[in-house]
C-alpha positions in Angstrom: -16.0 25.2 21.3 -15.3 21.8 22.8 -16.9 18.8 20.9 -18.1 15.3 22.0 -17.1 12.5 19.6 -19.4 9.8 18.3 -17.9 6.8 19.7 -15.8 6.8 23.1 -14.9 3.9 26.3 -17.8 4.6 28.4 -15.9 5.4 31.6 -15.3 8.8 29.6 -17.6 12.0 29.3 -18.1 15.7 28.9 -16.5 17.3 26.3 -12.9 17.7 24.7 -11.3 21.1 25.2 -10.1 23.5 22.6 -6.7 23.6 22.1 -3.9 25.7 19.5 -0.8 23.6 19.3 1.4 26.6 20.1 0.0 25.3 24.3 1.8 21.8 23.4 4.7 22.2 21.1 7.4 24.8 20.4 8.2 24.5 16.6 11.2 24.9 14.9 12.7 24.6 11.4 15.8 21.4 10.6 19.1 21.4 10.4 21.2 22.0 6.6 24.3 20.8 6.7 26.5 20.6 3.8 26.6 17.7 1.2 29.9 16.5 2.9 28.0 15.9 5.8 26.0 13.0 5.1 26.1 9.3 6.0 27.3 9.4 9.1 27.3 10.6 12.5 24.0 11.1 14.3 20.6 9.9 12.7 18.1 13.0 11.7 14.5 12.6 10.8 13.5 13.3 7.2 10.5 13.6 5.2 10.5 10.0 4.4 10.9 8.7 8.1 7.7 10.8 8.6 5.7 9.3 5.4 7.1 5.7 5.8 6.5 4.7 9.5 3.6 4.4 12.2 5.8 6.2 14.2 9.7 6.9 14.6 12.2 5.5 16.9 16.1 5.6 16.5 16.8 2.5 14.3 14.1 2.9 12.1 15.6 6.3 11.1 17.5 6.1 7.3 19.8 9.0 7.3 22.4 10.4 9.0 24.4 13.6 9.6 28.1 14.6 11.2 26.9 17.2 13.2 28.1 19.4 15.9 27.4 19.5 19.9 25.9 22.6 19.6 23.7 21.7 16.6 23.0 18.3 18.2 21.9 20.5 21.2 19.5 23.1 19.0 17.9 20.3 16.8 17.6 17.6 18.9 14.3 15.5 19.2 13.4 13.6 22.3 10.6 11.4 23.2 7.1 12.6 22.3 8.1 15.5 20.0 5.8 15.9 17.1 7.7 16.3 13.5 5.8 17.7 10.5 6.7 17.5 6.8 7.2 21.4 6.1 6.9 21.2 2.2 5.6 19.0 -0.8 4.8 19.5 -4.6 0.5 18.6 -3.2 -1.4 20.2 -0.9 -2.2 17.1 0.4 1.0 15.8 1.5 2.1 19.5 3.4 2.3 19.0 7.3 1.8 15.1 7.4 2.8 14.3 10.5 4.8 11.6 13.1 5.7 11.3 15.9 9.1 10.5 17.7 8.7 7.5 20.8 12.1 6.0 21.4 12.9 6.8 25.1 16.4 5.6 24.3 18.2 7.6 22.1 17.7 11.3 20.9 17.9 12.0 17.2 17.9 15.6 15.0 15.1 16.2 12.4 16.9 17.9 8.7 15.6 21.0 6.6 12.4 19.5 5.5 11.0 18.7 8.9 9.4 21.1 11.7 10.1 19.8 14.8 7.2 20.6 17.5 8.7 20.2 21.0 6.9 18.9 24.0 6.0 21.4 26.0 3.1 20.7 27.5 1.5 17.0 29.0 -0.1 14.9 26.3 0.0 11.9 25.0 2.4 11.5 22.3 1.0 9.2 20.1 -2.6 10.4 20.1 -1.5 13.5 19.6 -0.3 12.2 16.1 -3.2 10.4 15.7 -5.6 13.8 15.7 -3.4 15.7 13.7 -4.2 13.2 10.9 -7.5 13.1 11.1 -9.0 14.2 8.1 -10.5 17.2 9.9 -7.4 18.1 10.9 -5.1 17.8 8.4 -7.8 20.1 6.2 -7.1 22.8 8.6 -3.2 22.2 8.3 -3.2 22.1 4.5 -5.6 24.8 4.1 -2.6 27.0 6.0 -0.2 26.5 3.6 0.9 28.6 0.7 2.9 28.2 -2.4 2.6 27.8 -6.3 5.0 25.4 -7.6 5.6 23.9 -4.0 3.2 24.6 -1.1 5.1 25.3 2.1 3.5 25.2 5.9 5.4 27.4 8.6 5.9 27.5 12.4 3.8 30.4 12.7 1.0 28.9 11.1 1.4 25.3 13.0 0.9 27.7 16.2 -2.7 28.4 15.3 -3.8 24.8 14.6 -6.9 24.3 17.1 -8.1 20.4 17.9 -10.3 19.2 20.7 -8.2 17.4 23.4 -9.4 15.2 25.9 -8.3 14.5 29.5 -4.8 12.9 29.5 -6.5 9.4 30.9 -9.1 9.2 27.4 -5.5 10.0 25.3 -4.1 7.0 26.6 -7.0 5.0 26.7 -7.3 5.8 23.1 -3.6 5.4 21.9 -3.2 2.0 23.6 -6.2 0.9 22.1 -5.3 1.8 18.4 -1.3 1.4 18.8 -2.3 -2.1 19.2 -4.8 -2.1 16.0 -1.6 -0.5 14.2 0.6 -3.2 15.3 -2.2 -6.0 14.0 -2.2 -4.3 11.3 1.4 -4.0 10.8 2.2 -7.8 11.5 -0.3 -8.9 9.0 1.7 -6.8 6.7 4.5 -8.5 7.4 2.7 -12.0 7.2 1.3 -11.2 3.8 4.8 -9.6 2.5 6.6 -12.8 3.2 4.3 -15.3 1.8 4.6 -13.3 -1.5 8.0 -13.7 -1.6 7.7 -17.2 -0.6 5.6 -17.4 -3.6 7.8 -15.8 -6.2 10.7 -17.7 -4.6 8.6 -20.9 -5.1 7.4 -19.9 -8.7 11.2 -19.2 -9.7 12.3 -22.9 -8.5 8.8 -24.2 -10.1 9.2 -22.6 -13.4 13.0 -23.2 -13.7 12.7 -26.8 -12.7 14.5 -26.5 -10.1 12.0 -27.7 -7.9 10.2 -30.4 -9.6 6.7 -32.6 -8.7 6.8 -36.8 -8.7 3.7 -38.7 -9.6 1.4 -40.4 -7.2 4.2 -43.8 -7.4 6.9 -41.4 -6.6 8.5 -41.1 -10.5 10.1 -38.6 -12.2 7.1 -36.8 -15.0 8.9 -36.7 -18.0 11.2 -33.3 -19.2 9.2 -30.3 -20.3 8.9 -29.8 -24.0 9.1 -26.5 -25.6 6.1 -24.9 -27.2 5.0 -21.5 -28.2 2.7 -19.7 -25.9 0.1 -19.5 -29.0 -0.2 -23.2 -28.7 -1.5 -23.2 -25.4 -4.2 -19.9 -25.8 -6.1 -19.0 -28.0 -7.8 -15.1 -28.0 -11.1 -13.5 -28.1 -12.3 -9.7 -27.6 -14.8 -8.4 -26.0 -16.9 -5.2 -27.1 -18.3 -4.0 -23.9 -17.7 -0.3 -23.4 -18.4 0.8 -19.5 -20.1 4.1 -20.9 -22.8 1.9 -21.9 -23.0 -0.2 -18.4 -23.3 2.6 -15.8 -27.0 1.9 -15.3 -26.4 -2.2 -15.7 -26.4 -3.8 -12.5 -26.6 -7.6 -11.8 -24.9 -10.6 -10.2 -21.9 -11.4 -13.0 -18.4 -9.9 -12.5 -17.2 -7.3 -15.2 -13.4 -7.1 -15.0 -11.6 -4.1 -16.3 -7.7 -3.5 -16.2 -7.6 -3.1 -12.1 -10.0 -6.2 -11.4 -13.3 -6.4 -11.0 -15.1 -2.9 -11.4 -18.4 -4.3 -10.7 -21.8 -6.7 -11.5 -23.8 -6.7 -14.1 -26.9 -8.7 -14.8 -25.3 -10.5 -18.1 -22.2 -12.4 -18.9 -20.0 -13.3 -21.8 -17.9 -16.5 -21.0 -19.4 -19.7 -19.0 -16.1 -20.9 -17.9 -13.0 -19.6 -16.2 -10.4 -17.7 -18.5 -7.3 -15.4 -18.2 -8.3 -11.6 -19.0 -5.4 -9.8 -20.3 -5.1 -6.1 -20.5 -4.8 -5.2 -24.1 -4.2 -1.6 -23.9 -4.0 2.0 -21.9 -3.2 2.1 -18.5 -2.2 -1.7 -16.8 -1.3 -2.8 -20.1 -0.2 -6.6 -20.0 -1.3 -7.1 -16.7 -3.2 -10.6 -16.2 -6.3 -11.9 -14.4 -7.5 -15.5 -13.8 -11.4 -14.9 -13.9 -14.4 -16.9 -12.4 -17.0 -18.7 -14.7 -20.3 -16.3 -15.7 -18.2 -13.2 -16.0 -17.3 -10.6 -18.6 -14.0 -8.2 -19.5 -14.6 -4.6 -21.2 -13.3 -3.9 -24.3 -9.7 -2.8 -23.4 -8.7 -6.2 -22.4 -8.7 -9.7 -24.2 -10.2 -13.2 -23.6 -7.5 -16.1 -23.4 -9.0 -19.5 -22.9 -7.1 -22.7 -22.8 -5.9 -24.9 -26.2 -4.9 -29.1 -26.4 -4.3 -30.7 -23.2 -3.2 -28.2 -20.8 -4.2 -26.9 -17.5 -5.6 -23.1 -17.4 -4.5 -22.0 -14.1 -0.9 -23.1 -14.9 -1.1 -21.0 -17.7 -1.9 -18.0 -15.9 0.5 -18.7 -12.9 3.0 -19.5 -16.0 2.0 -15.5 -17.5 3.0 -14.3 -14.1 6.3 -15.1 -15.0 6.8 -13.6 -18.2 8.1 -10.5 -19.1 5.4 -8.7 -21.5 6.9 -5.5 -21.3 9.1 -6.7 -24.6 5.6 -6.7 -26.7 4.3 -3.5 -25.5 4.5 -1.2 -28.5 3.2 2.7 -28.7 4.0 5.5 -26.3 0.6 7.7 -26.0 -1.5 5.0 -25.5 0.3 1.8 -25.3 -0.7 -2.0 -26.8 0.0 -5.4 -26.9 -0.7 -8.0 -30.0 -1.7 -11.5 -29.3 0.4 -11.6 -33.1 3.6 -10.7 -30.8 3.5 -12.3 -27.7 2.0 -15.7 -29.0 5.3 -16.2 -30.6 7.0 -16.5 -27.0 9.2 -19.4 -26.8 8.3 -21.9 -23.2 9.1 -24.7 -21.4 5.5 -26.8 -20.2 5.5 -30.2 -18.7 2.8 -32.5 -19.1 -0.9 -32.4 -18.0 -0.7 -34.5 -15.0 2.2 -31.8 -13.6 1.0 -28.6 -14.8 -2.3 -29.9 -12.6 0.0 -30.6 -9.5 2.0 -27.0 -10.1 -1.2 -25.4 -10.8 -3.1 -26.8 -7.3 0.0 -26.0 -5.2 0.2 -22.7 -5.9 -3.5 -21.8 -6.0 -3.4 -23.0 -1.9 -0.4 -20.1 -1.5 -2.7 -17.7 -3.4 -5.9 -18.8 -1.3 -3.7 -18.7 1.3 -2.3 -15.1 1.0 -5.8 -13.7 -0.3 -7.0 -14.7 3.4 -4.5 -12.9 4.8 -5.1 -9.2 2.3 -8.7 -9.7 3.2 -7.9 -9.6 7.0 -5.6 -6.7 6.6 -8.1 -4.8 4.5 -11.1 -5.5 7.2 -8.7 -4.0 9.8 -7.9 -1.6 8.2 -11.5 -0.2 7.3 -12.1 -0.8 10.9 -8.9 1.4 11.7 -10.7 4.0 9.0 -14.5 3.8 10.6 -13.4 4.4 13.9 -10.7 7.0 13.3 -13.9 8.7 11.8 -16.1 8.0 15.3 -13.3 8.2 18.1 -12.0 11.9 17.2 -14.0 15.4 16.4 
């Protein structure tokens, strides 16, 4: 039975046509070669290539195999072919789909992959998109079987039914979403570069390889050795999430992964550092806003003496707290242990310059990350409305 998606380009109308995958693709399992054949020869698509790429071309394929001429012909993957993950430990990953879009070079595919050879007219990227929608994913995973490991077979994939519009509408949807994907990829790359830049700058600053000058161009005094406990003091929280289920308000409450909800009261008037003291994420730190609170699985860290809180927060991100974790079932970290960590710190004025500089980088990365999340959610919403 045909369908009409909720959101369409205005020039298109009518119902999308019911189509079985066997009408579009001819299925085949992949090549299993002996161990010594891998690492040289022609590129071959494996599961990671399906999972880690928006689409596959020859250059981004990870592995290669020394295959015979006959094997290359039998297991050929060319432009427009669809590849499926054949098996997985979880049902949710069985049959995950990608598409080969290299027009210049063909490749082959490995034994944990099923190839759908293009035998009809369709837009390859559009088909990849529709096969990864929640509706079709449910149909594919429902056809998988197994106990310790789930599998999908060629016969099962042949019976998967999708709704397919005319090729002109396929092309327009594919181009639109491919452009959006490229924008998302650019933002991801930009964010990664800024995070690498921040990491490198922090290493240089805290190793004193990179130093600031004062406002008169003079060098600051040498950094002095302290214990971490000389810079911060600790206080605890008694808040439990179980007592706050219906408690909503305007003030942030932090948990092990950051802000988890807003409540109608707060414990701290001033900014502070929160550290996860036990359980999942132990040792993770957050720079917390004024008028906020933390769960009892975290501790408050406030500044002592003539020091800058944000500088200390960035300093925390250079320290390895893993060595202070004790316990295996529920790991813990104790202030009495990590407060003895020996550190070298500059005077307050240089601390402030370092904190301000790194804060500017943080704001830049947050801005990019926010834009990235907006575009990802925008795409998610489009996928729900542009397909049926």
